[in-house]
C-alpha positions in Angstrom: -0.9 10.9 17.0 -3.7 13.4 17.5 -1.7 14.5 21.0 1.3 14.9 18.7 -0.7 17.6 16.7 -2.5 19.4 19.7 1.0 19.3 21.9 3.0 21.1 18.3 -0.2 24.0 18.6 -0.1 24.2 21.9 4.0 25.0 21.6 3.3 27.6 18.8 0.6 29.4 21.0 3.1 29.8 23.6 5.6 31.1 20.8 2.9 33.7 19.1 2.3 34.5 22.9 6.0 35.3 23.8 6.8 37.0 20.5 3.8 39.6 21.0 4.5 40.7 24.4 8.2 41.3 23.1 7.0 43.2 20.1 4.6 45.1 22.2 7.7 46.8 24.5 7.9 49.9 23.0 11.7 50.6 25.4 13.7 47.9 23.1 15.2 48.8 20.2 14.1 46.7 16.4 17.4 44.6 16.8 17.2 43.6 20.3 13.2 42.9 19.4 14.4 41.0 16.4 17.7 39.0 18.7 14.8 38.0 21.3 12.0 36.2 18.5 15.3 34.4 17.2 16.3 33.3 20.2 12.5 32.3 21.5 12.5 30.3 17.7 15.4 28.7 18.3 13.7 27.5 21.8 11.0 26.3 20.4 11.4 25.1 16.8 13.7 22.0 18.0 10.7 20.6 20.2 8.2 21.3 17.4 9.9 19.8 15.2 10.1 16.4 17.1 6.2 15.9 17.5 6.0 16.8 13.7 8.2 13.8 13.0 6.5 11.6 15.6 3.5 12.8 13.8 4.8 11.6 10.6 5.8 8.6 11.0 2.3 7.8 12.8 0.3 9.1 9.9 2.6 6.9 7.5 1.3 3.6 9.1 -2.4 5.3 8.9 -2.3 5.9 5.5 -0.4 2.5 4.5 -4.0 1.2 5.3 -5.8 3.1 3.4 -5.8 0.9 0.4 -6.7 -2.3 2.2 -9.6 -1.2 4.0 -10.6 0.5 0.3 -11.2 -3.1 -1.0 -14.2 -4.8 -0.4 -12.3 -8.0 -1.6 -9.4 -7.7 0.6 -11.8 -7.4 3.3 -14.2 -10.0 2.2 -11.1 -12.5 2.0 -10.3 -11.9 5.2 -14.1 -12.9 6.8 -13.8 -16.1 8.5 -16.7 -19.1 8.7 -15.1 -19.7 11.9 -12.9 -18.4 14.9 -10.9 -21.4 15.1 -8.4 -22.3 12.3 -8.9 -25.3 11.7 -12.7 -25.6 11.5 -12.3 -22.4 9.4 -10.1 -24.2 7.1 -12.4 -27.1 6.8 -15.5 -25.0 6.4 -13.6 -23.1 3.6 -12.8 -26.3 1.6 -16.2 -27.6 1.8 -18.0 -24.5 0.7 -16.0 -23.8 -1.8 -16.1 -27.4 -3.0 -19.7 -26.9 -2.9 -19.8 -23.7 -4.9 -17.7 -24.9 -7.8 -20.3 -28.0 -8.2 -23.2 -26.3 -8.1 -25.4 -24.3 -11.3 -24.7 -20.8 -12.1 -28.5 -19.8 -10.7 -28.1 -21.9 -7.7 -24.6 -20.0 -7.2 -26.3 -16.8 -7.4 -28.9 -17.3 -5.1 -26.8 -18.6 -2.6 -24.3 -15.2 -3.0 -27.5 -13.1 -2.8 -28.8 -15.0 0.4 -25.6 -14.5 2.4 -25.7 -10.7 1.1 -29.2 -10.6 3.0 -28.0 -12.2 5.9 -24.7 -11.0 6.3 -22.9 -14.2 5.7 -19.4 -12.5 4.5 -17.6 -15.4 4.1 -19.9 -17.3 2.4 -20.5 -14.6 0.1 -16.4 -14.3 -0.8 -16.4 -18.1 -1.7 -19.6 -17.8 -4.3 -17.5 -14.7 -5.7 -14.7 -16.3 -6.2 -16.3 -19.1 -7.6 -18.2 -17.1 -9.7 -15.0 -15.7 -11.4 -15.0 -19.3 -13.6 -18.8 -18.2 -14.8 -18.1 -15.6 -17.3 -19.8 -17.0 -19.8 -22.3 -19.3 -18.9 -25.8 -19.2 -20.0 -28.0 -17.7 -17.2 -24.7 -15.7 -15.6 -25.1 -12.2 -14.6 -22.0 -12.1 -12.1 -22.1 -11.6 -8.6 -22.5 -7.4 -7.5 -20.5 -6.7 -4.2 -22.3 -3.1 -4.3 -24.2 -2.0 -1.6 -22.4 -5.0 0.4 -21.5 -3.2 4.4 -17.9 -4.6 5.5 -17.4 -4.6 9.4 -16.0 -1.1 10.4 -14.7 -0.1 6.4 -17.0 3.5 6.4 -15.2 4.3 9.9 -11.8 3.1 8.9 -12.0 5.3 6.1 -13.7 8.0 7.6 -10.8 8.2 10.4 -8.0 7.6 7.9 -9.4 11.0 5.8 -9.5 13.2 8.9 -5.9 11.9 9.9 -4.7 12.6 6.2 -6.4 16.3 6.9 -4.2 16.8 10.0 -1.3 16.6 8.1 -1.6 20.3 6.4 -2.5 21.4 9.9 0.7 20.0 11.7 2.9 21.4 9.0 1.1 24.8 9.0 2.2 25.0 12.7 5.8 24.2 11.9 5.7 27.0 9.2 4.5 29.3 11.7 6.6 28.3 14.0 9.4 29.4 11.6 7.3 32.4 11.0 7.3 31.4 7.0 3.6 30.8 7.9 1.4 34.1 8.8 -0.1 33.0 12.4 -3.7 34.0 11.0 -3.8 30.7 8.9 -2.0 28.8 11.4 -5.0 29.9 13.8 -7.5 29.0 10.8 -5.7 25.4 10.5 -6.0 25.5 14.3 -9.8 25.6 14.5 -9.8 23.1 11.4 -7.2 20.9 13.5 -10.0 21.1 16.9 -12.7 19.9 14.6 -10.7 17.1 13.1 -9.1 15.6 16.8 -12.6 15.4 17.7 -13.9 13.4 14.7 -10.8 11.2 15.1 -11.4 10.9 18.7 -15.1 10.4 17.9 -14.3 7.5 15.6 -12.1 5.2 17.5 -8.3 4.5 18.8 -6.9 3.9 15.4 -5.1 7.1 16.0 -4.4 7.1 19.4 
């Protein structure tokens, strides 16, 4: 995805360079200069547009995952007790039964220990069981504040960086059409380089 944006920026840079050459040619009439610029844009714009369309298709996939990555409850619900599906189901049923049978104080202690030990599947089980305990004597609830889920912060940071590339990509397209000042496009290009470095450093979700 970042490569689409980078390729579009490179095409825009080439287009700007060619337009600059034509504008600097003092031997040509204004009409000829305008005609040549229009011809160059007609060649470059479809190529840039194709890259932006591909970029938009990919960014939709990335942004669609934002809600899931932003929900601790959803991510906790995906944590297994065991990687073997049969073993995981067996353990889950047993833990759910145990948590349902516990008194409020014990359930809260088990939840606290699960947080301390990063036993996320067990924490999810205690949290679910706790939904039925509202109003019980001594019940203060199970807080997920401060609980860190594997990959969550990295994924959210990557999604934010990818979202930042949207304005960059469309600024490039606007500049290629002559609708946005190329100075603004250059500022966006500098911003894109920083975002691209962030995306590359955070993983391959946007590759």
